[in-house]
N, C-alpha and C positions, 0 to 999 in steps of 0.2 A: 666912369669908374668901373672896375671889373666886377661882374656879377659874382655872387657867392656860389652859384651852381657851377659844376664842372662843365667847361665848354668843350665842344667837339672842335678840335684843331687839326688841320692838315698842314704838314711841312713837306713841300714838294720841291725838289731841287736837282740840279745837275752839278757835278763836281768832276773836274778832270784830274787835277793833281792832288786833291784832298783838302784844300783850304776851305772851300765852300762846305764840304762835309763836316769840318770841324765846327763851323759856325752853326750848321743845322743841328749838330749833336748838342751844342751848348743851349740852343733854343729848346731842344727836347728836354734837357735838364731843367731849364728855367720854367717850363710848362708843367712840371710835376704837379699832380693833383687834378689835371685835366685829362680828357680822353683824346690822346694824340695819335694820329696816324702819320708815319714818316715814310716818304717814298723817294728813292733816289733813281732818277731817270738815267739809263745807260744807253749809249748808241748801240744799235744792233751790229754795227761794223766799226771796228776801231780803225783809226787812220794815223798816219805819220804826222808829226808836228807840222810840216810844211803844207800838208793837205788841209789840216784844220785852219791854218793861217790863211790860205787862199779862200776857203769857204767863209771865213769870218769877215771878209771884205764885202760880202754881198748882203745888204740889209734884207732881213726877213728870210734868209736861206735856212733850210732845215734839213735834218737827216732823220731816218727812222730810229725810234727808240724802243725800248723793251716794254713800255707801257701802252696799253690801248686807250680807248676813250675813258676819261676820268670825270665822273659826275661829282661835282663839289657842292651840290645844293644842300647836302645834309650838314655841312660844316658851319660853325659860327665864326671862325677865323681861319684864313688861309695865309700861310707864309710861303713865299716863293723865293728861291735862291738860285744864283748862277755866278759863274766867274765872268769878269769883263774880258771880252775878246775885242779885237780891233774895232769893228762896227757892229757885229752881230755874233751871237752864240747859237749856232744851228741846233744843237740838242735841246737847249732851253726854248728856242722858238718852236720846236716840235712839241715840247711839253705844253706850251701855251695853246697850240692848235688842238691839243687833245682834250682840253678842259670843256666841260659842259655844265650848265646850271650856274653860271657865273654872275648873272645879273644881280646887282645889289650886294654882292658878297664883299665883306671887308677883307682887305689884303694888306700884308706887310711884305716889302721886298728887301732882300738882302743880297749883297754882291761882294765878291772878293776881287781884288785887282792887283796888278803888279806894276803898272806904269802910270800913265797920265790920263786925263780926260774922264775921270770917274764921274764927275757931276753930270756931264752931258749924257753919259751912258745910263746913269740912274734915271734921269729925266725921260729918256727914250723908253726905258723899261716900264716906267710908271705910265707913260702914254699907251704902251702896248696893253697893259693891264686895264686901263680905262677904256680902251677900245673894245674890251670884252664886257663892258658895263660893270666892272668891278669898282670898288671904292677904296683906293689906296689910303691907308691911315698912317703909314710910316715907311721909312726906308733907312737902310744902313749900308755904308760902303766901308769895307775893312781891307786895309793894305795886306796883301798876301804874306809879306814877311812877318807881320805881327802874329800870324797864326802859328809860327814856329816856336812861340813861347806863350806865356800867359797874358801878354799885352792886349790881346783882343777881347778877353773875357769881360772886362768892365764895359766895353763898348756894346757887346751883345746884351749884357744884363741891362744896360741903359735903354737899349732898343726895346727889349721885352717890357720894361717898366713903362715906356712910352705907349706901347701897344695896349697895355692894361688900362692906362688912363683914357685911351680912345674908345674902348669897348663900352 
C-alpha cells in the first residue's frame, strides 16, 4: 500500500513521435502530491526514419542522448518509458546505460507501440531493468493509436493504481 508520505519519483523516458510523452505526462498528473522529477531523453543527433529503423534491428544498440550519468539512488520509485521499436530502441538503451544507483530500486516500465509483439518487447525491457538489479513492479503497453484520444487514460490510471499497491 502507498505510504502517506510524499515519495520521490523519477519519470525518465524517450519519446520519438510523442505518444510515450503523453503517457509520461499522465503519470506525472497521477503522481500529484509526490515529489516528481520528469526527464525526457533526446538523441544528440536526429536521424531519418530509415536510419532509426536500421538501428532498431540491433539488440542493445544505443546513440548519444542529452542526459549524462543519472543517479537514481535518491528516488523511491522510478518509472521508465519508451516506444517499442523493432528489436531495440537505441535512445532508451542509452538512457538505461546512464543510470547509476539502481540496485534494489523499484521500477515501473511503460511502453507505447504501433504494431505487434508488444509482450515480448515488454519482457525484454523488464529483463534489461532486472540486469541493472532493479525490481520491476509493473508494466504497461499502450497502443499508440489510443494516445490520439482519451482511450489510454484509464489504462495509465490503472497502471498508477497498481504501482501504488506495490509500494
